[in-house]
KOLTI-432940 format. One line per field, with one value per atom (N, C-alpha, C, O): residue number from 1; atom name; y, z, x; residue in three letters. Coordinates in Angstrom, 1 decimal. Example, Ala and Ser with C-alpha at 12.3 -4.5 7.8 and 13.67 -1.06 7.14 Angstrom:
2
nr <- (1,1,1,1,2,2,2,2)
atom <- (N,CA,C,O,N,CA,C,O)
v <- (-5.7,-4.5,-3.3,-3.3,-2.2,-1.1,0.0,1.1)
w <- (7.8,7.8,7.8,8.5,7.1,7.1,7.9,8.0)
u <- (13.2,12.3,13.2,14.2,12.8,13.7,12.9,13.4)
rest <- (Ala,Ala,Ala,Ala,Ser,Ser,Ser,Ser)
***
This chain:
105
nr <- (1,1,1,1,2,2,2,2,3,3,3,3,4,4,4,4,5,5,5,5,6,6,6,6,7,7,7,7,8,8,8,8,9,9,9,9,10,10,10,10,11,11,11,11,12,12,12,12,13,13,13,13,14,14,14,14,15,15,15,15,16,16,16,16,17,17,17,17,18,18,18,18,19,19,19,19,20,20,20,20,21,21,21,21,22,22,22,22,23,23,23,23,24,24,24,24,25,25,25,25,26,26,26,26,27,27,27,27,28,28,28,28,29,29,29,29,30,30,30,30,31,31,31,31,32,32,32,32,33,33,33,33,34,34,34,34,35,35,35,35,36,36,36,36,37,37,37,37,38,38,38,38,39,39,39,39,40,40,40,40,41,41,41,41,42,42,42,42,43,43,43,43,44,44,44,44,45,45,45,45,46,46,46,46,47,47,47,47,48,48,48,48,49,49,49,49,50,50,50,50,51,51,51,51,52,52,52,52,53,53,53,53,54,54,54,54,55,55,55,55,56,56,56,56,57,57,57,57,58,58,58,58,59,59,59,59,60,60,60,60,61,61,61,61,62,62,62,62,63,63,63,63,64,64,64,64,65,65,65,65,66,66,66,66,67,67,67,67,68,68,68,68,69,69,69,69,70,70,70,70,71,71,71,71,72,72,72,72,73,73,73,73,74,74,74,74,75,75,75,75,76,76,76,76,77,77,77,77,78,78,78,78,79,79,79,79,80,80,80,80,81,81,81,81,82,82,82,82,83,83,83,83,84,84,84,84,85,85,85,85,86,86,86,86,87,87,87,87,88,88,88,88,89,89,89,89,90,90,90,90,91,91,91,91,92,92,92,92,93,93,93,93,94,94,94,94,95,95,95,95,96,96,96,96,97,97,97,97,98,98,98,98,99,99,99,99,100,100,100,100,101,101,101,101,102,102,102,102,103,103,103,103,104,104,104,104,105,105,105,105)
atom <- (N,CA,C,O,N,CA,C,O,N,CA,C,O,N,CA,C,O,N,CA,C,O,N,CA,C,O,N,CA,C,O,N,CA,C,O,N,CA,C,O,N,CA,C,O,N,CA,C,O,N,CA,C,O,N,CA,C,O,N,CA,C,O,N,CA,C,O,N,CA,C,O,N,CA,C,O,N,CA,C,O,N,CA,C,O,N,CA,C,O,N,CA,C,O,N,CA,C,O,N,CA,C,O,N,CA,C,O,N,CA,C,O,N,CA,C,O,N,CA,C,O,N,CA,C,O,N,CA,C,O,N,CA,C,O,N,CA,C,O,N,CA,C,O,N,CA,C,O,N,CA,C,O,N,CA,C,O,N,CA,C,O,N,CA,C,O,N,CA,C,O,N,CA,C,O,N,CA,C,O,N,CA,C,O,N,CA,C,O,N,CA,C,O,N,CA,C,O,N,CA,C,O,N,CA,C,O,N,CA,C,O,N,CA,C,O,N,CA,C,O,N,CA,C,O,N,CA,C,O,N,CA,C,O,N,CA,C,O,N,CA,C,O,N,CA,C,O,N,CA,C,O,N,CA,C,O,N,CA,C,O,N,CA,C,O,N,CA,C,O,N,CA,C,O,N,CA,C,O,N,CA,C,O,N,CA,C,O,N,CA,C,O,N,CA,C,O,N,CA,C,O,N,CA,C,O,N,CA,C,O,N,CA,C,O,N,CA,C,O,N,CA,C,O,N,CA,C,O,N,CA,C,O,N,CA,C,O,N,CA,C,O,N,CA,C,O,N,CA,C,O,N,CA,C,O,N,CA,C,O,N,CA,C,O,N,CA,C,O,N,CA,C,O,N,CA,C,O,N,CA,C,O,N,CA,C,O,N,CA,C,O,N,CA,C,O,N,CA,C,O,N,CA,C,O,N,CA,C,O,N,CA,C,O,N,CA,C,O,N,CA,C,O,N,CA,C,O,N,CA,C,O,N,CA,C,O,N,CA,C,O,N,CA,C,O,N,CA,C,O,N,CA,C,O,N,CA,C,O,N,CA,C,O,N,CA,C,O,N,CA,C,O)
v <- (109.2,108.4,107.1,107.1,106.0,104.6,104.6,105.2,104.1,103.9,102.6,101.6,102.7,101.5,100.6,101.1,99.4,98.4,97.3,96.8,97.1,96.1,95.0,95.2,94.0,93.0,93.6,93.1,94.7,95.3,96.2,96.2,96.9,97.7,97.2,98.0,95.9,95.5,95.4,95.7,94.9,94.6,95.9,95.9,96.9,98.2,98.9,99.5,98.9,99.8,99.1,99.8,97.7,97.1,96.3,96.4,95.5,94.7,95.5,95.1,96.6,97.5,98.7,99.6,98.9,100.0,100.2,99.2,101.3,101.7,101.7,101.4,102.1,102.1,100.9,100.1,100.5,99.4,99.7,100.9,98.7,98.9,98.0,96.8,98.6,98.1,97.9,98.8,96.7,96.6,95.8,94.7,96.5,96.0,95.3,95.8,93.9,93.1,93.1,92.6,93.7,93.9,93.6,93.4,93.7,93.6,94.5,94.9,95.1,95.9,95.4,96.2,94.0,93.4,93.0,92.5,93.2,92.9,93.8,94.9,93.4,94.3,94.6,95.8,93.8,94.2,95.1,95.9,94.8,95.7,97.1,98.0,97.4,98.8,99.3,100.5,98.5,99.0,99.4,100.4,98.7,99.1,100.0,100.5,100.4,101.3,102.6,103.0,103.3,104.6,104.7,105.6,103.5,103.5,103.2,103.7,102.5,102.2,103.6,104.0,104.4,105.6,106.7,107.5,106.6,107.5,107.2,108.1,105.8,105.5,105.8,105.9,105.8,106.2,107.7,108.1,108.5,109.9,110.0,110.8,109.1,109.1,108.5,109.1,107.3,106.6,107.0,106.3,108.2,108.7,107.9,108.0,107.0,106.4,105.1,104.3,104.9,103.7,104.0,105.0,103.2,103.3,102.5,101.4,103.1,102.2,102.0,102.9,100.7,100.5,99.4,98.8,99.4,98.5,97.7,98.3,96.5,95.5,95.0,94.3,95.3,94.8,93.2,93.0,92.3,90.9,90.4,89.5,91.0,90.5,91.0,90.5,92.1,92.7,92.3,92.6,91.8,91.5,90.0,89.9,89.0,87.8,87.1,86.3,87.3,86.9,87.4,86.5,88.5,89.0,88.4,88.0,88.3,87.7,86.2,85.7,85.6,84.1,84.0,83.1,84.7,84.6,84.6,84.0,85.4,85.7,85.0,85.3,84.1,83.1,83.8,83.4,84.8,85.6,84.7,84.4,84.2,83.4,84.0,83.6,85.1,85.7,87.3,87.8,88.0,89.5,90.1,89.7,91.2,91.9,91.2,90.6,91.3,90.8,91.9,92.5,92.3,93.2,92.5,91.6,92.8,92.1,93.4,94.6,93.1,94.2,93.8,92.8,94.4,94.2,95.0,96.2,94.5,95.3,94.6,93.4,95.5,95.2,93.9,93.0,94.2,93.3,92.0,91.0,91.8,90.7,90.6,91.5,89.8,89.9,89.7,88.6,90.5,90.2,90.2,90.0,90.5,90.6,90.3,90.5,89.8,89.7,90.0,89.4,90.7,90.9,90.5,90.8,89.8,89.4,89.8,89.5,90.4,90.8,92.2,92.9,92.6,94.1,94.3,93.4,95.3,95.7,97.1,97.8,97.7,99.1,99.6,98.9,101.0,101.5,101.4,101.2,101.7,101.5,100.1,100.0,99.1,97.7,97.5,96.9,98.0,98.0,98.6,98.1,99.9,100.7,99.8,99.7,99.2,98.5,97.3,97.1,96.6,95.4,95.8,95.2,96.8,97.4,97.7,97.3,98.6,99.0,97.7,97.6,96.8,95.6,94.9,94.4,94.8,94.0,94.8,94.2,96.0,96.9,97.0,97.5,96.6,96.8,96.1,96.1)
w <- (93.8,92.6,93.1,93.7,92.7,92.9,92.5,91.4,93.3,93.1,92.4,92.6,91.5,90.7,91.7,92.3,91.8,92.7,91.8,90.7,92.1,91.3,92.2,93.4,91.8,92.6,93.4,94.5,92.9,93.7,95.0,96.0,94.8,95.8,96.5,97.3,96.3,97.0,98.4,99.1,98.9,100.4,101.2,102.3,100.6,101.3,101.2,102.2,100.3,100.1,100.7,101.1,100.7,101.1,102.3,103.2,102.6,103.6,104.9,106.1,104.7,105.8,105.9,106.6,105.2,105.1,106.6,107.1,107.2,108.3,108.1,109.0,106.9,106.5,105.9,105.5,105.8,105.0,103.6,103.3,102.7,101.3,100.5,100.9,99.4,98.5,97.2,96.6,96.7,95.7,94.3,94.3,93.2,91.9,91.2,90.7,91.0,90.2,88.6,88.4,87.7,86.5,85.3,85.5,84.1,82.8,81.8,81.9,80.7,79.7,78.9,78.5,78.5,77.8,78.3,77.6,79.7,80.4,80.3,80.9,79.6,79.5,80.8,81.1,81.8,82.9,83.8,84.5,83.6,84.4,83.9,84.7,82.7,82.2,82.7,82.9,82.9,83.4,84.8,85.1,85.8,87.1,87.4,88.5,86.4,86.6,87.1,88.2,86.5,86.9,88.3,89.1,88.5,89.9,90.9,92.0,90.6,91.7,91.9,93.0,90.9,90.9,91.7,92.4,91.5,92.2,93.8,94.7,94.1,95.5,96.2,97.4,95.5,96.1,96.5,97.3,95.8,96.1,97.6,98.5,97.5,98.7,100.0,101.0,99.9,101.0,101.5,101.4,102.1,102.3,103.4,103.4,104.3,105.2,104.8,105.6,103.4,102.8,101.6,100.9,101.4,100.3,99.1,99.3,97.9,96.8,95.8,95.4,95.4,94.4,93.2,93.4,92.1,90.9,90.7,90.8,90.5,90.0,88.6,88.4,87.8,86.3,86.4,86.7,86.3,86.5,85.3,85.6,84.2,83.1,83.3,82.8,84.2,84.3,85.8,86.1,86.6,88.0,88.3,89.2,87.7,87.9,89.4,89.9,89.9,91.3,92.2,92.9,92.2,93.3,92.9,93.8,91.7,91.3,91.6,91.9,91.5,91.8,93.3,93.8,94.1,95.5,96.1,97.1,95.5,96.0,95.4,95.7,94.5,93.8,93.0,93.0,92.2,91.3,90.1,89.3,90.0,88.8,87.8,86.7,88.3,87.4,87.7,88.8,86.7,86.9,86.2,85.2,86.8,88.0,89.4,89.7,90.2,91.6,92.3,92.0,93.4,94.5,95.6,95.9,96.3,97.5,98.5,98.2,99.8,100.7,101.9,102.5,102.3,103.2,104.3,104.1,105.5,106.8,107.7,107.9,108.1,109.0,108.3,108.9,106.9,106.2,105.9,105.4,106.0,105.8,104.9,105.2,104.0,103.2,103.9,104.5,104.0,104.8,104.0,104.5,102.7,101.8,100.4,100.0,99.7,98.2,97.3,97.6,96.5,95.6,94.1,93.7,93.4,92.1,91.2,91.5,90.2,89.0,89.1,90.0,88.0,87.8,88.5,88.5,89.1,89.7,89.8,89.4,90.5,90.5,91.5,92.5,91.5,92.5,93.8,94.7,94.1,95.3,95.9,97.1,95.0,95.5,95.9,97.0,95.1,95.5,96.9,97.8,97.1,98.3,99.4,100.5,99.3,100.4,100.8,102.0,99.8,100.1,100.7,101.6,100.3,100.9,102.4,103.3,102.5,104.0,104.9,106.0,104.4,105.3,105.7,106.8,104.6,105.0,106.0,106.8,106.1,106.9,108.3,109.2,108.6,109.9,111.0,112.2)
u <- (85.5,85.9,86.7,87.7,86.1,86.8,88.2,88.5,89.1,90.6,90.8,90.2,91.9,92.2,93.1,94.0,92.6,93.3,94.1,93.6,95.2,96.0,96.5,96.3,97.2,97.8,98.8,99.1,99.4,100.6,100.0,100.7,99.0,98.6,97.4,96.9,96.8,95.8,95.8,94.8,96.9,97.0,97.2,96.8,97.9,98.0,96.6,96.1,96.0,94.7,93.6,92.7,93.5,92.3,92.4,91.6,93.5,93.6,94.1,93.8,94.8,95.3,94.5,95.0,93.3,92.5,91.8,91.2,91.9,91.1,89.6,88.8,89.2,87.8,87.4,88.3,86.0,85.7,85.9,86.0,86.0,86.4,85.3,85.0,84.8,83.9,84.6,85.1,84.7,85.5,84.8,84.1,85.0,84.1,85.3,86.3,84.9,85.8,85.2,84.1,85.9,85.1,86.2,87.4,85.7,86.5,86.0,84.8,86.9,86.5,85.3,84.4,85.2,84.5,83.1,82.2,83.0,81.8,80.7,80.7,79.5,78.3,77.9,77.9,77.4,76.9,77.9,77.4,79.2,80.1,79.8,79.8,79.7,79.4,78.2,78.2,77.1,75.9,76.0,75.3,76.8,76.9,77.9,77.9,78.9,80.0,79.5,80.0,78.6,78.2,77.5,77.7,76.6,76.1,77.2,77.1,78.2,79.2,79.9,80.1,80.2,80.8,80.0,80.5,78.7,77.8,77.7,77.7,77.7,77.8,79.1,79.1,80.1,81.5,81.5,82.3,80.5,80.4,79.5,79.8,78.4,77.5,78.0,77.8,78.6,79.0,80.4,81.3,80.5,81.9,82.6,83.9,82.0,82.7,83.3,83.8,83.2,83.6,84.6,84.5,85.6,86.6,85.9,85.4,86.1,85.7,86.9,87.7,87.0,88.0,87.5,86.5,88.3,88.0,89.1,90.3,88.9,90.0,89.6,88.6,90.5,90.2,90.8,92.0,90.0,90.3,91.3,92.1,91.2,92.1,93.6,94.5,93.7,95.1,95.5,96.7,94.7,95.1,94.5,93.6,95.0,94.6,95.0,94.1,96.0,96.4,95.2,94.6,94.9,93.9,92.5,91.7,92.1,90.9,90.8,89.8,91.9,92.0,91.9,91.2,92.6,92.8,91.4,91.2,90.5,89.1,88.2,87.0,88.5,87.5,86.6,85.4,86.9,86.1,85.9,86.8,84.6,84.3,83.2,83.1,82.6,81.7,81.8,82.1,81.6,81.6,80.4,79.9,80.0,80.7,80.3,79.3,81.5,81.4,81.9,83.0,81.1,81.6,81.8,81.1,83.1,83.4,83.4,83.6,83.1,83.0,83.9,83.5,85.0,85.9,85.9,85.6,86.0,86.0,87.2,87.3,88.0,89.1,90.0,90.4,90.2,91.1,90.3,91.0,89.2,88.5,87.3,86.4,87.0,85.8,84.5,84.4,83.5,82.4,81.2,80.1,81.2,80.0,80.4,81.5,79.3,79.6,78.4,77.3,78.4,77.3,77.8,78.9,76.9,77.2,76.1,75.0,76.5,75.5,75.2,75.4,74.7,74.1,72.8,71.9,72.6,71.4,71.2,72.0,70.1,70.0,70.6,70.9,71.1,71.9,71.4,72.2,70.0,69.4,69.6,69.8,69.5,69.7,71.1,71.4,72.1,73.5,73.8,74.5,73.2,73.5,72.8,73.4,71.6,71.1,71.9,72.0,72.5,73.2,74.5,74.9,75.2,76.4,76.2,76.9,75.1,74.8,74.5,75.0,73.7,73.4,74.7,74.9,75.7,76.8,77.7,78.4,77.6,78.5,77.9,78.5,76.6,76.0,76.7,76.3)
rest <- (Met,Met,Met,Met,Pro,Pro,Pro,Pro,Met,Met,Met,Met,Thr,Thr,Thr,Thr,Leu,Leu,Leu,Leu,Thr,Thr,Thr,Thr,Asp,Asp,Asp,Asp,Ala,Ala,Ala,Ala,Asn,Asn,Asn,Asn,Phe,Phe,Phe,Phe,Asp,Asp,Asp,Asp,Asp,Asp,Asp,Asp,Glu,Glu,Glu,Glu,Val,Val,Val,Val,Leu,Leu,Leu,Leu,Lys,Lys,Lys,Lys,Ser,Ser,Ser,Ser,Ala,Ala,Ala,Ala,Lys,Lys,Lys,Lys,Pro,Pro,Pro,Pro,Val,Val,Val,Val,Val,Val,Val,Val,Ile,Ile,Ile,Ile,Asp,Asp,Asp,Asp,Phe,Phe,Phe,Phe,Trp,Trp,Trp,Trp,Ala,Ala,Ala,Ala,Glu,Glu,Glu,Glu,Trp,Trp,Trp,Trp,Cys,Cys,Cys,Cys,Gly,Gly,Gly,Gly,Pro,Pro,Pro,Pro,Cys,Cys,Cys,Cys,Lys,Lys,Lys,Lys,Ile,Ile,Ile,Ile,Ile,Ile,Ile,Ile,Ala,Ala,Ala,Ala,Pro,Pro,Pro,Pro,Arg,Arg,Arg,Arg,Phe,Phe,Phe,Phe,Glu,Glu,Glu,Glu,Glu,Glu,Glu,Glu,Leu,Leu,Leu,Leu,Ser,Ser,Ser,Ser,Lys,Lys,Lys,Lys,Glu,Glu,Glu,Glu,Leu,Leu,Leu,Leu,Thr,Thr,Thr,Thr,Asp,Asp,Asp,Asp,Val,Val,Val,Val,Lys,Lys,Lys,Lys,Phe,Phe,Phe,Phe,Gly,Gly,Gly,Gly,Lys,Lys,Lys,Lys,Val,Val,Val,Val,Asn,Asn,Asn,Asn,Val,Val,Val,Val,Asp,Asp,Asp,Asp,Glu,Glu,Glu,Glu,Asn,Asn,Asn,Asn,Glu,Glu,Glu,Glu,Asn,Asn,Asn,Asn,Thr,Thr,Thr,Thr,Ser,Ser,Ser,Ser,Met,Met,Met,Met,Lys,Lys,Lys,Lys,Tyr,Tyr,Tyr,Tyr,Gly,Gly,Gly,Gly,Ile,Ile,Ile,Ile,Arg,Arg,Arg,Arg,Ser,Ser,Ser,Ser,Ile,Ile,Ile,Ile,Pro,Pro,Pro,Pro,Thr,Thr,Thr,Thr,Leu,Leu,Leu,Leu,Leu,Leu,Leu,Leu,Ile,Ile,Ile,Ile,Phe,Phe,Phe,Phe,Lys,Lys,Lys,Lys,Ala,Ala,Ala,Ala,Gly,Gly,Gly,Gly,Lys,Lys,Lys,Lys,Pro,Pro,Pro,Pro,Ile,Ile,Ile,Ile,Gly,Gly,Gly,Gly,Gln,Gln,Gln,Gln,Ile,Ile,Ile,Ile,Ile,Ile,Ile,Ile,Gly,Gly,Gly,Gly,Ala,Ala,Ala,Ala,Met,Met,Met,Met,Ser,Ser,Ser,Ser,Lys,Lys,Lys,Lys,Asp,Asp,Asp,Asp,Ala,Ala,Ala,Ala,Leu,Leu,Leu,Leu,Lys,Lys,Lys,Lys,Gln,Gln,Gln,Gln,Lys,Lys,Lys,Lys,Ile,Ile,Ile,Ile,Glu,Glu,Glu,Glu,Met,Met,Met,Met,Ala,Ala,Ala,Ala,Leu,Leu,Leu,Leu,Gln,Gln,Gln,Gln)
***
């Protein structure tokens, strides 16, 4: 299950993580966010070498602004505390998985 990330726990859970982290920036009112949510959750169970987390952009404006999130859903992929990949928009589970795996190579 993806963890809930906030402005308060982001540094500890993402920037200091020993594992790569995939983050879904989303909002309750966002239709495409609701489309990818179950796909994101499924991938969190399949890709066990990666941490998955979700940031509600309405509740965590500092983190969203820091990483320049302008449209949602946006997925950021972090490795060793640095963003190494970005995926914008809804897509199939297979496409999401492929993009995540390519970024982590």
